[in-house]
N, C-alpha and C positions, 0 to 999 in steps of 0.2 A: 598562833592565831587561826581563828577557825574561818572557812571559806565554803559557802553552801552553794552548790550547782543545782539547780531545779529543772528537770525537764518537763512542763506542763503538759506535754501530750502523751508522755509514758503513762499508761493507767489512770485515764481521766476520772474514773469515778472516785468518789471520797476525796478528791484533791484538796478542795477548799478546806474541809475538816482537817485534812493531814496538817495542811500548812498552818494553821490556826494554832492546832495543837502544839506544833513544832516552835512557833513563835512564843508561846505562854511558858513551855518548857525553858528555852533560852533565857526569858525573863528572870523566872525564877532561880535559875542556876547563875545569874548575873553575868552570863558570858558574852564577851563582844564578840560580834561575827559581821562577816561581808557576806552577801548573797546575791547569785546572780541567775537569771532565768535564759534558758536556751530559746534561740528564735527560729534556727533553720540546723540542718545536717552539717555537722562537724563545728558546730558552735562552742560545744561544751570542751572541744580541744583548746581553741582559743581562749576560752574563759579561765581553763585550770592552766594554760601556760602564764598567761596575766598574773593570776593569784600566787603562782609559785614563784614567780620573778619578783613580786612584791613582798615575798615574805612569809607566807601564810602556809604553815607546815602541818595543817590539819585540814582535809577536804571531805565533806560530807556530801554524797551523791544522793539525789531522790530521782529515780529512775530506773531504767532496766539495764540489762546486759549492754545494750549500744551504749547508752549514756556512761555507763562506767569504763567500757573500751574507750571512748572518746576522752574521757578524763584522764585514763592512763596515757594516751598519747600525748595530752598536753604536758602532762608531768615529765614523761620520759625525752620529750623534746625543748624544755624550757631551758632557759640560759643560765642553769646553776651549775655548782659542782655536784659530781658522784656521792660526796660526802653528805652534801644537804638534799639530795634526793633522797637518799637510803634512810633520812630521818622523817620524810613525809609520812603522815598518817591518812591512809585512805579509809574512808566509811562508806555504809551503803544502807538506805533504806529502799528496800526493792518496790517497784511500781511497775514493771514491766511484763511482757507476755512470758518469757522463759525463766528469768531469774536464776539461771543455772550455776552462776559463780557463788551467789548468796546461798544457793541452796546447801553447798558443800558445807557451809559455816553455820548451817540451821538456822539461817534467815528465811523468814516467810514474809507474806503479805499483812501480817500482825504489826503494822508500824509502830504502835507505841513500843512493844518489844524490841522491833530492831532498834528504835533510837535509844533504849535503856541501855543496849548492849554496846551502842556506840560511845556514849557518854561515861559508862561506868566500866567498860571493857578495857583488854589489854591489846597493846600493838604486837602484831606479828609479823616477823621478815617473810615477804613472800617473793617468787620468781615472777619475772615478767618475759614473754615470748616476743621474738622480734623477727619479721619476715624482711629479708635484704632481696631486691631485685633491681633491674635496671632499667630506666624509662628516660627514652630520649638521649641515651648515652651517660646519663647519670645515675649513681647509686641512690635508690630510694629505702625508705625503712619504715615500716607499719608493725606498731606494736599491738600486743593482745595480752590479755589477762587470764583467759580460761581456755580458749582453744582455737584452733583454725583449720578449716575443712575445706577438702578438694573433691571432685567429682560430684556424686549424689549429694553432698551436705551442703555446698552453696544453693544448689537448685531446690532442695527442700527449704531453706531459708527464703529463697525468692518466692515460692509457691505460698509458704506460711504469711509473708508479708502481703500478699494478694489478698488471702482470705480474710485480713482484719478488716477489710472493707464490706464484707457480707456478713461475717458472724461474730466481729468484734474481736478483742486481743483475750484469748485463750490459749492454754498451752497445748490443747488438742490440735490447733492449727499445725504444728509442727507434725502430729501424726499423719494428719492428712496431706499435709506437704510432702513427707515422706514417701507416701505411697504413689504420689503424682510423680515425684523427682525419679522413683525407681522405674515405672512405665516409660518415661520421657528421655532417660539420661542414655549417652552415646560415649563409650569408653574409648580412653585416648591412651596410647602408649607412652608410658616414663621410664625413666632411670632412677632409683631412689638409693641414696647413699646415707648411710647412720654413722656418726662420727669417722666418716671417710671411708667406711666399708661399704661396696654395693650389696645391697640385700634383695633389692626387687629390679626386674627387668621385665615388665609384662605390661599388659592393659590394665589401668586403672578403672576401676567402678567408684571407690570411694574411699577417702582417707581422712583421718582425724587426728592432729598431733595435738597433744592435750597437755594442759598445764592444772586443770581440774578436772574430776571425773564424769560430770553431767554436761548434756549439750542437748539442743533441740527440746526444750521445755520437761527436761527431767530424765532424758534417757541417759542410762547409766553406761555410756560408751567405752569409757576407759576406767573401770573400777580401781585400777592402782595408781592412778594420777594423784600427784600431792603437789599443791604449790609453794611446797616450801623444801623440798628435797632437792632441787639443782638439775633435774633430769625432767625430760619428756615421756610420758606414757601415751603410744599410740595406736592405731591401727590400720591395716591396709587392706582392701579385699579387691580382687580381680572381679569380673563379670560373673556374678553367681547363677546357678542354675534355679529354676523355678522353686525346686525342692529346697534348696538352701535359704530362698528367701521365706520360705514358711517355716523353717527351723529358726531363723534368726526372729523373727516378728515376735514370738512370745516370751523373747529373752531380752528385749529393748530395755526394759525397767528395772530389773532384778539383779544387775551385774554379772549375769552369765553368758553375755553376748562374745566375750572372748575366749570361750571355753570350746568354741565352733572351730573344727581343724582347719576349715577354709579362710580363716580370718589370721593374718600375718600380724604379730605383735611389733610394736615399735618401741623400742627402750633406749635413748640415747639424750646425749645434750644438744647436738648438731644434726639437723636432717638437711640434706641437699636433693633437690627435685630436677631432674635433667628433662627437659622439654622445650622443643623450638617454637612452639607456637602459643596461641592466645590460650589464656586460662582464666577462668573465673574462681575465686575462693569466697569463703567468709571467715572473717575474723571477728570472734565473740558476736557473730550474727549480723555483721556488716558486710555488704558485698563489696568486692573489689576486682576490677579486671587487669590484668598486665600480661606480658609475655615473658615465659621461664626462658632459661633457667633462674632458680632462686634457691635461697638458703634460710633455713629457719634455726635460730639458735635461743638458747635459755640463758638468760640474765640472772644469775643467782642473787636471791636476796636484794633486790633493786629499789623495793619501797616497803611500806608496811601497811598491812591492814589493819584496823581496829575493831575488835568485836570480844 
């Protein structure tokens, strides 16, 4: 059964035409479906959880990375068996600002092509990341499909979100947000362990732990990341010099960023972050606040992505 989750605030332009085209497409294919429209932040998680628990095994998301991430959290927290979860097929018609997870699969804002690939494509088993942390003495989990960022990364997302009110939803928001974040960020000391081995004990400038290669509206931050291989590919940077920042900027979009000697690569299934104070993170562009320490683990082939 097909469930459709729509974020009407994501990529507002052409929304009516896209929705009408989708309804005609469904009628021509004689496909039974249920659709839900999000009304507030976090609503897509509730809707996806409800649909999964009612037996819907195909979920099509009309939205951006944030909506897709919320749907993933609904799937991962639904009261279903791991075997049922592994058979759920997730699809995407990109309508957001960044569309970074869709970019990996060649999905663009050409919505007719994205829908064709969903209805005619094949399911691919993909990994899902899980952030585990403590809140009020209880263990909490936050899932992500594309990447999770610390340091400059969440600040960049915060500033990019603010820019939407002035210049609209554009991927260049992330570039302007990144420049502002670099100028405003204050480094914090952390201890980083990858698969149980301590690899970093230093000031954190920025860190991204990735399931997919793109972040921040097309920045190829972790070119080796593959959402099907069962491991994370990430990067850690301590406070760079002005010269190092200038070296990095031209490499943001061409996949050569990790070649720079001051960038420490992260490769592993589990990453532990030791820090005793408040941290802000972004998970698929959604900001979260909590107190470390925390753990990031890779759940191999948790669900399927249809494309």
